[in-house]
C-alpha positions in Angstrom: 134.6 59.3 116.4 132.0 58.8 113.7 131.3 62.6 113.6 135.0 63.4 113.3 135.5 60.8 110.6 132.5 62.1 108.6 133.7 65.7 108.8 137.2 64.6 107.7 135.7 62.8 104.7 133.7 65.8 103.7 136.8 68.0 104.0 138.6 65.7 101.7 136.0 65.9 98.9 136.8 68.0 95.9 135.2 71.5 96.1 132.8 70.7 93.2 131.6 67.6 94.9 131.0 69.5 98.2 129.0 72.2 96.3 126.9 69.6 94.5 126.2 67.8 97.8 125.2 71.0 99.5 123.1 72.3 96.7 121.0 69.2 96.6 119.7 69.5 100.1 116.3 70.9 99.1 115.9 68.0 96.6 116.8 65.6 99.4 114.2 67.1 101.7 111.5 66.9 99.0 112.5 63.3 98.1 112.2 62.3 101.8 109.0 64.3 102.3 110.3 65.6 105.5 112.3 68.6 106.7 114.1 68.1 110.0 114.3 71.0 112.5 116.5 71.2 115.5 114.8 72.8 118.5 115.0 72.9 122.3 111.5 72.0 123.4 112.0 73.8 126.7 111.8 77.4 125.7 108.2 78.7 126.0 106.3 80.2 124.2 108.6 79.4 121.3 109.2 75.7 121.6 107.9 73.6 124.6 105.8 70.7 125.7 102.2 71.3 126.7 100.3 69.5 129.5 99.7 66.5 127.2 103.4 66.2 126.4 103.0 67.4 122.8 105.7 69.6 121.3 104.1 73.1 120.7 105.0 76.7 120.4 105.3 79.6 118.1 108.4 78.3 116.3 107.0 74.8 116.2 103.7 76.0 114.5 105.7 78.2 112.2 108.0 75.4 111.1 105.0 73.2 110.4 103.3 75.9 108.3 106.6 76.5 106.4 107.0 72.8 105.7 103.5 72.6 104.4 104.1 75.4 101.9 107.3 73.6 100.7 105.2 70.4 100.3 106.8 68.3 103.1 106.2 67.5 106.7 108.1 69.0 109.6 110.0 66.7 111.9 111.7 67.9 115.1 114.9 66.8 116.8 115.2 68.2 120.3 118.4 69.1 122.0 119.9 71.4 124.6 120.7 75.0 123.4 124.5 74.7 123.9 124.7 72.0 121.2 121.8 72.9 119.1 123.5 74.9 116.3 126.5 72.5 116.4 124.0 69.8 115.5 123.9 71.3 112.0 127.6 70.4 111.6 126.8 66.8 112.5 123.9 66.7 109.9 121.4 65.8 112.6 118.8 68.0 111.0 118.4 70.3 108.0 117.8 73.6 110.0 117.4 75.0 113.5 114.3 77.0 114.5 114.7 78.2 118.1 114.7 82.0 118.2 118.3 82.1 116.9 119.4 85.7 116.7 120.9 86.7 113.3 124.4 87.9 114.1 127.5 88.6 112.0 129.5 85.9 113.9 126.9 83.2 113.1 126.5 84.4 109.5 130.2 83.8 108.9 129.6 80.1 109.3 125.9 79.5 108.7 123.1 80.9 106.5 119.8 82.2 107.7 116.3 82.6 106.4 114.8 86.1 106.3 113.9 87.2 109.8 110.6 85.8 111.1 110.4 87.5 114.5 111.9 90.6 116.1 112.6 91.3 119.8 112.8 94.8 121.0 113.8 96.4 124.3 110.5 97.6 125.8 110.1 100.2 128.5 107.4 98.8 130.8 105.7 100.7 133.6 102.5 100.5 135.7 99.3 101.3 133.9 98.8 104.3 136.1 102.2 105.8 135.5 102.1 109.0 133.4 105.5 110.4 134.2 107.6 107.8 132.3 107.0 108.0 128.5 110.4 107.5 127.0 113.8 106.0 128.0 115.2 109.4 128.9 112.6 109.6 131.7 114.3 106.7 133.5 116.8 109.2 135.0 116.7 108.9 138.7 114.1 106.1 138.6 114.3 102.5 139.8 114.3 99.8 137.1 114.1 96.1 137.9 116.6 94.2 135.7 119.1 91.4 135.8 122.5 93.0 136.3 124.3 91.6 133.3 121.6 91.8 130.7 121.6 94.3 127.8 118.2 95.5 129.0 119.8 96.4 132.4 122.6 98.2 130.7 120.2 100.2 128.6 118.3 101.2 131.7 121.5 102.3 133.4 122.6 104.2 130.3 119.5 106.3 130.6 120.2 107.1 134.3 118.1 104.4 136.1 119.1 102.9 139.4 119.0 99.1 138.8 117.2 96.9 141.3 118.5 93.4 140.7 116.2 90.6 139.9 116.5 87.0 138.6 114.3 87.4 135.5 111.3 88.8 133.8 108.7 87.5 136.2 110.5 88.9 139.2 110.8 92.3 137.5 107.1 92.4 136.7 106.2 91.5 140.3 108.3 94.3 141.7 106.8 96.7 139.2 103.2 95.6 140.0 103.8 96.0 143.7 105.1 99.5 143.2 108.6 98.7 144.5 110.2 99.9 141.2 109.2 102.5 138.7 109.9 100.5 135.5 111.6 97.6 133.9 113.4 97.5 130.5 112.7 94.0 129.1 112.1 91.8 126.1 109.0 92.9 124.1 108.3 89.2 123.2 108.3 88.3 126.9 105.9 91.1 127.6 103.5 90.0 124.8 103.6 86.5 126.2 102.9 87.7 129.7 100.0 89.9 128.7 98.5 87.1 126.6 98.2 85.0 129.8 97.5 87.8 132.2 95.6 90.5 130.2 94.4 92.2 133.4 97.9 92.9 134.7 98.2 96.6 135.3 101.4 97.1 133.3 102.0 98.7 129.9 104.7 99.4 127.3 105.4 103.1 126.8 108.4 103.0 124.5 110.5 100.6 122.4 114.2 100.9 121.7 115.0 101.6 118.0 117.4 98.8 117.6 115.7 95.4 117.3 117.1 91.9 117.4 115.9 89.7 114.6 115.7 85.9 114.6 115.8 83.5 111.6 115.9 79.9 110.7 119.6 78.8 110.6 121.1 76.1 108.3 124.3 75.0 106.8 126.0 77.3 104.2 125.8 76.5 100.5 122.1 75.7 100.3 120.6 78.6 98.3 117.7 76.4 97.1 116.7 75.6 100.6 117.1 79.2 101.7 115.0 80.4 98.8 112.3 77.8 99.5 112.0 78.8 103.2 111.9 82.5 102.3 109.2 82.0 99.7 107.2 79.9 102.2 107.6 82.6 104.9 106.3 85.3 102.5 103.4 83.0 101.6 102.2 82.4 105.2 102.4 86.1 105.9 100.4 86.9 102.8 97.6 84.3 103.5 97.2 85.1 107.2 98.7 82.0 108.6 101.6 83.9 110.3 99.1 86.3 111.9 97.0 83.5 113.2 100.0 81.8 114.8 101.3 85.1 116.3 97.9 85.9 117.8 97.7 82.4 119.3 100.9 82.7 121.3 101.4 86.5 121.8 98.0 88.1 121.4 99.4 90.4 118.7 101.0 90.2 115.3 103.4 93.1 116.1 106.3 90.8 116.4 107.8 90.7 112.9 109.0 94.3 112.6 
């Protein structure tokens, strides 16, 4: 009831008052010395808990680096994915950093930072496979994919026979065992896998042209906060901080384009 009441109160405010409130968010963050980020904490390697129980991950390290550039500390509020973005409406935090894809539907209600990571469909084969070099070469081949994923649909569109699996690890296992010819999957998942298992005899031979970008998402009407985050993102890319974080979690910095 408190959430509904607060939303009703904001809706009743004059437009000018709402604009002034929204526009002051960066000032509030700096005054508090803290920027609060909503995140899952269960989505490795982006946001998860390590063996000691500490919250870590690519997005977590990135958020801390961005906060430092703004001159504040990062604080994290964990929540389940289904309610994570809705938490912005309830003012539980200032922004969400959790590999949130930048889509037109989301942009209609929320604002985003510039993209900080890009996921591409990767065509993955065994290291000794020399016959599959592009997506068109999947025609008549077996590809391990989840049936409803966009990756599976892409493989099917290129003439592959889909061998159904539950997820990325299952697909890689079938591929390594020679029971399928390929898998079309998330480039970021592949980088994470190779970081932990560099000797695995699998490789990427092609990437799909269309990529899915993720950004930090926050409430509309905060141009100062948006500008500050974008400036900080540019700064950590320029000084090498971004590359250091990318190498730590993915073993490559080829994740931003």
